[in-house]
N, C-alpha and C positions, 0 to 999 in steps of 0.2 A: 504493500499500500504506499508506503513511504517513498519508495523509489518510483513508484508510478507516478506520484504527484511531482517529482523533481523534473520528469521529461516536459512538461507545460509550465513550471516555475519561471515566472518572468524576473525575479529578484536578481541582483547582481552577487548577492552573497548568501551561499547556503550555509547555515552555522548547524552542524550535527555534533555538537562538542557535548561530551558526556551522556551519549545516549547507547552505549554499548553496543558499538558496532563491531563486527568482528570480521576475519577474513572471510568468511562466507558471504557476508552482505556486500564486501568491498568491490567485487567484480561486477555485480549489476549495478552498483552506485556510479562506478567508473564509466560504464556504458551508458546511463542515463544522462551523466553529465556531458559524456560526447556530444550527444544529439542536441542538448540544450544551448544555445547561442547567446543567451542572456547573463548565464552566471558566469562572473569573472574572478569569484574568490571563495573558497571552500575552508571551512574550518572543522576539523576533525579531532579537535584536542581532547585528551583524556578519555580515549577509546581502548579498545583491545585489538588493534588491527595487527601488530607483530609484523614479523618479515613477509609472510605469505600474504598479508591483507594489504600491507603497503604496495607490495608488487603488483598484486593483481589489481588495486585501484590504479594506480599509475600505468598499467597496460591499457586498461579501460579508458583513461584519460588521454593517452598517447595521441589521438587524433583531435581532440577539443582545443583548437586554436584561439577561443578566448578566454581560457583560465590564465589568471595571470599571478594569483597568490593561492598556496596552498600551505595550511597549517596543519602540522601533525604533531604538538606538543606531547608528551607523555603519553605515547603509543607504542613502547616496548619495540619500535624498530630498530633493526641491526644492520649489519653490513648487506643481507639479503634483500633488505627493502629499498637499501640505497642502490641496489643494481636499477630497481623499479624506477626511482628517482632519475637515475640516469637515462633510462629509455624515456622518460617522460619530458626531461630537458631537451633530449635530441630530437624528438618527433614534433614538441610543441613549437618551440621559438617564442612563446608567450610569456613563458614565466618570467616574473620580475620580483618573486618574494617566496621564499621557502622559510618556513619556521619549523625547526627540528629539535630543539633543545630539549632535554631531558629525554632523550633516548639511549641507545646504546650503538651508534652508528660505528664508533672506532676507527682506526685510521684507515683499514681496508675499505670501510664505507664511504670514508671523507674522500678517498681517491677516487671512487666510482662517481660519486657527484662531481667533484672537481673536473673530472675526464670530461662529463655530459657538460658541464659550464663551459670549458674551453673549446670544446667541438662546436657547441650551439652558438655561442656569441663570440667568434674570432674577433681579434682586433680590440676587444673590450678589457680593461684591466680593473 
């Protein structure tokens, strides 16, 4: 029901903070947001995405050219989820802000995200 309403949502921000989203819901959410051209910002703070959920969400969002801000604070995202974020950065080109603090991305995950940034936004420092 929640995903179905996102397809037609006309708001710029979708806030799903603290609603117990898990990895199973993430893929459907990403697909719904991919087809919605109004949403520019998504707040998923304090959920239970984990690596699989973050990866699946980002994979679903990969064609969403309007998404500019993604917040995944406190979601237990590690290096596996960072690979999904790298895919999102590479495919979107519109991401201007990622909020990821209080996760467990680590050095390997940070390298994945940095690689996505450098390849997606060449010439920027």
